[in-house]
N, C-alpha and C positions, 0 to 999 in steps of 0.2 A: 483470321480465316473462318468465315461464317459457316453455319451448319449446312446451308445449301450449297456450299462449294466443296464438302467433304466427299470425295470420290471413293469408289469402291476399291480402287487400287491402293488409296492410302489406308483404308480400314483394313483391308487385307495384310498389308506389309506390317502394319502395327500389330495385329493379331498374331501374326506368325512368331513374334519375338516371345510370345508367352509359351511357345513350345519349349524354348530353353529355360525362361525363367520358372515355369512350371517344372521342369526337370530338375533344375539345380535347387529350386526351392523345397522339393520332395525328397531327393535322393540322401542328401546328407542327414536330414532328420530321421529318415526312414532306416537307412542302413549303416551309418557311420557308428553309432552307439553300439549297436549288436555286433558290427564287424570288429570292433575293438574289444568287447567283452567276451564273444563266443567264438571269434577266429584268432585273435592276437593274444588272448589271455589276460588282457588289461583289466585290473580291478575297476569296478564301476566308478568309484571315486576318482581315480586318475583319468578315465576315460571322459567322465563328466567335466573334469577340470581343463582337460584339453580342448574340449568341445566349446567350452565357455570361453576360454581365452581367445580362441579364434573369433568369436562373435563379438568380444568386447574391442577386438581390433576393427571389426566393422563399424562399431560406434564411433571409433576414432577417425577412420579414414572416409566414410560416407559423406559427412557434412563438408570435408575437405574438396572431396569429387564434386559434390554439388556447387560450391562456391566457384571451383575451377570451371566447371560446366557453365555457370552463369557468365563467367568471364570470356569463355570462347563464344558464347552466343552474342555477346555484346560486341565483340571484335570481328567476328566473322559471318554471324547470322545462323550459326549452326552448332550442334553438339556432337556431330557424327564422329569425329575423331576418336572421341573417347569410346564410343560404342564398338568401333572397328578394332581397336587395340584390346578391349575386353574380350571380344570374340575370338580373337587370335590366341590371346593367353590362356583363357580358362581351360580349353581342352588338355593342353600340356599339363597344367599344374593339377587338374582333377584326376588325370591318369596316375600322376606320381602318388596322389594321395593313397590309392589303392595298389601301390606297387611295393609294399613293404616286404622285404625279403623273409622267406619262410625261416623260422629258427631264431629270430632276432629277439633278445630278451624284452619282456612286456614293457618296461620303462623307455627303453630305446624305441620301441614299436610306437609308443604313444607320442614321444618326441618326434619321430618321423611324420606321423600323421599330422601333428600340429603344424609344423612348419610348412608342408606341402598345401594343408587346406587353408593356412593364412594366406598363401600365395593366390590360390584358387579363389578365395573369397574377395581379395582385392581385385582380381581380374573380372570377376562377376560383378562388383560393385561399379567398375568403369563402364559397364554396359548398363546395368539395371538403374542406376541414379538417374542419367540424362533419359533413359527410356520412360521412366515414370513421369519426368517432367514434361513430356511432350504433348499429352492431351490439352493442357491449358493452353498450348500454342497452335494446336491443330483445329480446335473447334470452340465457340464460345457460348453456345446455346445449352442451357439447363439440360434439356431432354436429349439433345444430340450427344452430349457427353455420356450419358446413360447408355445410349445406343453403341457409341464407340466402344466403351468399356465393356458392354454386354457381350460383343463380339469377341473381345479379348478374353473374357472369362470363359465363354464356350470352349475356346481353344485351350486355355488354361487347364480346364477340367478334363479335358481329353488328354493332354499332356500328363497331368497327374495320375491318371488311369493307366496311360501307357508305361510311363517310368515306374510308377508305384506297384503296378502288378507285374510288369515285364521285368523289371530289374532283378528282383529276388529269383525270378524263374531262369533267367540267364545264368545266375550263379549255381542254381541247383543243377541245370542242364549240363553245364561244364563239369561240375563235381561229380555228376552220376554217369559220366560218360568218359572216364579214364583220366580226368583232370582232378584239381584239387579245389579246396574253398578259396585259396589264395589266387589261383589262376581264373577262378570263376569271378571273383570281385575285379580283377584285373581287365578281363574281357568286358564286364558290364561297364566299367568305367570308360574304356576305349569306345564302346558303341555310343554310350551317352555323349562323350566329347565330340564325336563327328556331328551328332544332331545338334548339340550346342552350336558348333561353328557355323553350320548351314542357316539355321534358324536366325541366329544374331546377325549374320552378314545380310540376309533378306531384310530383317527389320531395320538395319542401319541406313537403309534407302528411303526410310519413310519421310524424312525431311525433304528429300529431292522430289518425292511424289506429291508432297503437299505443296512444294513451291510451284509445281506445274499448275496448280489451281490458281495461283495469284497471278497479278499483273506482272509481265516481264520486267525485270530490273537490269541496270547495266551489267555487262559481264564482270566477272571477279566476285568479291566477296558481297554478302547481303548484310549488312549491320542492321541491328534492330533499332528503329528510331525510338528515341527517347530514353534510350539506355546508355549508361556509363559503364565501362568495365570495372567490375568491383575488385577493389585490391584485396590480394591473398596472401597476407603474410603469415608467418608461423602460427599465430594464435587468431588470425582474422575469421577463418572459417569457423571457429568455435563461437566467436562473438556473433557472426552472422547468424549461425544456427540457432544460439540462444535467443538473439534479438527475434528471430522468426517465431518462435515459441512464446516468447513473452508479448510481442506486440499483438499477435492475432489470436483473439479469443476462440474465434470458430475453428482454427487450425489446431490450437491447443486442445480443445475438447476432443476433436476428431481423433488426433494423434494419441492421446492418453487411452481413448476407447480401443483403438487398433492395437495398441502395444499389449493391453490386458488380453485382447481376443488372440493375439499372435502366441502369448504365453500358454493359454488354454490349447490352441490348435497345435503347437509344437510339442506339448506334453503328450497329447494323444497321438500325434504323428510318430513321435519316438517310441510309443508303446505298442503300435500296431503289431510288430513282429513278435514282441514278447506276448501278447494277447493270442496271437495265432499258434505260436509253437508251445508255449508253456501252459497256457490256460485251455485253449480249444484243441490242441494237439493236431493241428493242421499240417499238410506238407508244405504249405506256402501262403503268401498273403494275398494272392490273387482274388478269392473269392470276397474277402473283406473289402479290397479296393473296388471291386465291381459293385458291391452293395453300397459303397460310399459315393462313388462318382457318377454311376449311371443315374441316380435321381438327379444329380446336380447338372448333368448335361440337359435333362429333359426340362426342368424348372427355371434355368437360367433366364430364358425369355420370359418368363411368368414374372420374375422379380422386376423386370423393366417395366412390364405393364402395371404391376402394383405401384411402383414408385412413381409412375406418371399420374396415377389415380389419387394417391394419398400423400405423396412426397418421399423423397429418398429417406429421410431420417426417421419417419415412422415404419417404412419397410424394413430398414435395418435394424430398428428396435425389436420387430416382429421376429425376424430371421435369428436375432441374438437369443431371444427367449426360447425359440424352438430348439435351437442348438443346445442350449443349457439343460432344457428338460430331457432331450434325447441322451445327453451324456450321462445326466444323473440317474436315469433309469438303468443304466448299465451296471450299477453297483450290485445289482442282483446275480451278477456272475458268480459273486463270493458263495451263494448259496445254490444257485441253478446254473451252472456253466452248460451252454449249449447253442445250437445254432439259432435259437430265437434271438441272438445278438443282432442278426442281419436286418431285423426290422428297425430297431432304434438307429442303427448304423445309416440305413437308407434316410430315415427322417433326419439325421444330422447332415447327410449329405445333400439333402434339398435345402437345409437352412445354409450349409456351407456355401453354395452358389451365391446366395445374397450376401454373405459376409465377405466374398471376394469381389463381387462387382459393385456393391453399392458405396462402400467407403472409398474406393478408388475412383468412382463417379463424383463422389463429394469432394475429394482432394482438389480438383481443378476449380471447383467453386470457392474455396478458401484461398486459393491463389488469386482468383479474380478479385475478391473482396479485399485481399491485401494490397494489390496493384491499385485498386481504387482509394484506399484509405492511407498507403504509405509509398505509393509509387511503384511502377514495374521494375522487374529484375531480379526477383528473388525465386523464381519457380524452381531453379535447380537446387538452391538452398532447402526449400520446403522439401522438395523430394528426397535430397540427400540426408535430411534428419529423418524423414519418414522411411526411407529404407533402412536407416540405422536402427530405428525402432522396431521395425518389422523383424529385421535379422536377429536383433538382441533378444526379443520376445521369444521367437522361435527356438533359439539357442538355449535361453534360460528355461524354457519348457523341458528341453532335454536334460538341463542340468538338475531341475527339481526332480525328474525321474530318476536319474543316477543317484541322487540322494536317498531318495525313497528305496531303491534297489539296495543300496548299501546299509541302510538302516534295518531293513526287514531280511537281510542275510541272503541276498542273491549270490549264488555260485557262479564266478566267471569260468569259462572253458576255452580250450585252444581247438583249433580246426579238427573235425573227425572225433572229439571227445563228447560225451553224453553224460548228463548227470540228472538226478532227480532233485528239481528245486524244493526247498521246504515250503510249508503251507503259508508260512509268513511271509514269504517272497511272492508267493502267489496272490495274496491279499494286497500286497504293496503294489503289484502290478495292476491289480484291477482299480484299486483306489485312485492311482495315478492316470487310468484311463477314463475314470468315471467322475467321482466326487470332487477332486480338485479342479479338473478343467471347467466342471459346472459352476463352481464357486468362482472362478476368476471371471467366467462369461457373465454371471449376474452381476459382478463387481464393475465390468465394463459399463452397465447401464447407468452407473452414477454419473460418469462423465459425458456419455451420450445425452443425457437429459439436459446438458449445458450447452449443446450445440445449437446456436441460434438461427442459421441460415435456412430460408424457405425458398421456394421457386419464385415467388414474387420479389425477393431480394436480388436474386440473380438476373431476373428479366430486367429489373430496373437498372443494374450495372450494365447489362448488354445495350440497353437503349442509350444510356449516358455516354458509353464509349463510342456508339455509332453516331451520336449527335455531332453536328459541326460545331467547332469552337466559336465563341462570340465574335461577331463582326465578320465572320467568313462570307464570302459572296454566295448567293444562292444560284444554282444552276437554273 
């Protein structure tokens, strides 16, 4: 499907999916760890372990879903079935994650959250993996992919603002009006679940919208020409995922960069509530999220313009450096806690818009390059490994913070209980929000420097794909 055929309806349907992906990508990292440590009374080490195990499961399941998605595309011409199943199951399991009965022992509470969140993460992957694979099939132009993903990131940043700022406010609203923290988290999960369902079902129609732009085919299925349905035995999905990483140097460089940055972002995301409550003594996280996301919404179109002028990879490098510098500056909270933090958070938000839109616009380029060098049919595998890397990075960011909290003496609490955290724990929270993410972000620049694809390379691939085969009749 060419860039000229990319209709507004397709762009809108695809972008709406990010309402749900932004919400589910934000909420667990933002509220799950503090829900376990400050409401259920779970020790940070056990809470971090439960959170990490659930994300290790993502690393296992996502490549399998990607391979099955490729098989579905080859057989039927679409990936929609996976997206619909994920859309229906996610709200149920997400609500169960926050439905821990009051008074349950901490270890039993941790086990409850672990099982429910494992199921929720699986349902989310059923939607997310094929969703990430779609841009490579919706549009083939280097710049058009940036425009398509920029629209998605604008919606994504709005979703992060709404969920990140609104979810804690729902919990506080319920708790302050005759309810409890337990009920507040349950209401929050139910509201989020309804939004997930609606957004994902709308996005699942994007393939149908895209097909309306193509030449009509015979009724029934629409298999993809030139593809064979890949076999997916018990270990085949791992082999295909490893093969994708091993065979494609551009994909490998981009993937490792993205994983390192997901670690940094996951670490900061898990630390937002602790910074707000324990360092700044705010009543909620809304102000922090406003200062992060408002600049991201404003500058997302700017990153698209910059990437067209200097290339996606250079723009991505600039965004990474800006984010690292903003994070590093916040170590000053150790000595000067105060509202000045909103300025570097705003700079990080402006950079964050580029960190979201640019690598996702580069991913379809690596898929196109792989199709040219190794043959078509691995877009789902690429997106499965990508999603596994992203979720693992975000999760292990939370794991790093849980380790830092444990080492520095953070005191867990149950609902309605308040304690004064020791100075060592406060310093640990600040370091986990500033220095460690900055170091991870700077480290990601090493693999980004090895990313080889430029605009001229992608334009050449597009021209080659559009050229008639040798010996074909000329109209």
